[in-house]
N, C-alpha and C positions, 0 to 999 in steps of 0.2 A: 735037428734044429727047429722042426715044426712046433715043438713044445714051447718054444720061445714066443709063439704067437698067441698064447693063452691070454685072452683079454683081461681076466681077473688078476692073474699073477703079474701081467705086464704093467697094469696100472700102479701096482705097488712100487715098481722100479721107476715109473714115471714121476713119482713124488720126489725122487732125488733131484730132478731138474728144478722143481719148485723150491726145495730146500737149499740146494747148492748154488743155483744160478737164477734166482728169481727175476732179476732185472732182464736177463736175456730171454727167459721164458715169456715174460710180460711183453717184451718188444716183438717176439715172434708171434704171439697170439694176436697182438694188435695188427701186425702186418698181414697175417692170414685173414683176419676179420675184414681188413680193408680190401684185400684181393677178392674175397668172396662175399662182399657186401651185396645185399639184394638190390639196392638202388645206387645210382651215382656213378656207374661205370659205363664206358662206351660199349663194351661187349655184354650182351644180355647174360644173366646168371646161368641159364641153362647151357649156353655155349661154353662159358668158362668152366662149368662143372664137367662137361663132356671133354673139353681140352685137358683138364686135370686128370680125367679118367684115362685118356689116351696116354698121358705121361706116366700114370701109375701102372698101366699095362706094360709100358716100355721099361720102367725101372723095376717092375715086378714087386711093388710094395703092397703087401696084403692089407695093411692098415689103410693106405690111401685108396685102394680099390674099394674097400668096404665103405669108407666115408664118402668118397666122391660118387659112388653108385647111388648111395642114399641121397646125396645132395642133388644129383642130376635128376633122379626120379621126382624128388620134392619140387624141383624147379620145372618139371613138366616133360622131362625126357622120356621117350618111348623105348621099348625093347629094341626096335629097329635102329634107333639112334645110338643106343649103347653098343649094339653089335657092330655098327659102322665105326664107332670109336675104337673098338678092338681091332678091326681090320686096318684102320689107319695106323695104329701102333705096329701091327704086324708088317705092314708095308714099309714103314720107316726102319724097323729093325732089319728087315730083309735088305733094304737099300743100304743100310750101314754095313752089313756083311759084304754086299757086292762092292761097295766103294773101298772098304778095307782090303778086300781081295785084290783090287787093282793096285793098292799101295804095296801089298805083299809081292805082287808080280813086278812092280817097279823096283823093289829092293832086290828081288831075285835076279833081275836083269843085270845087276851090278856085280853079282857074285860069280865065281868060277864054279861051274857045274861039273867039272871033271873030277872024278874021285879016283 
């Protein structure tokens, strides 16, 4: 599946969005531009980019990791801040596994374990 991440080839298929759903693409781009506007937001751009990077690490989106790493660095993020963003994502994913484990134990407690 890694061949699907080829930026050159991928852009060709991205054009389908522009052709088939231009109104939705335009709305998404406007929304994304508003979220990551350099000015006019309560949270400084560097922090928004670092938050986006943590989410990208969590969702494991290569495209988002690439774009938001570049955005974070452009907004002034350091390597230490990027590393901490990765650790934040790791902690949340680990926390998710821990809490979902508790849910599994809760389900297990309702089942007959005798075979």
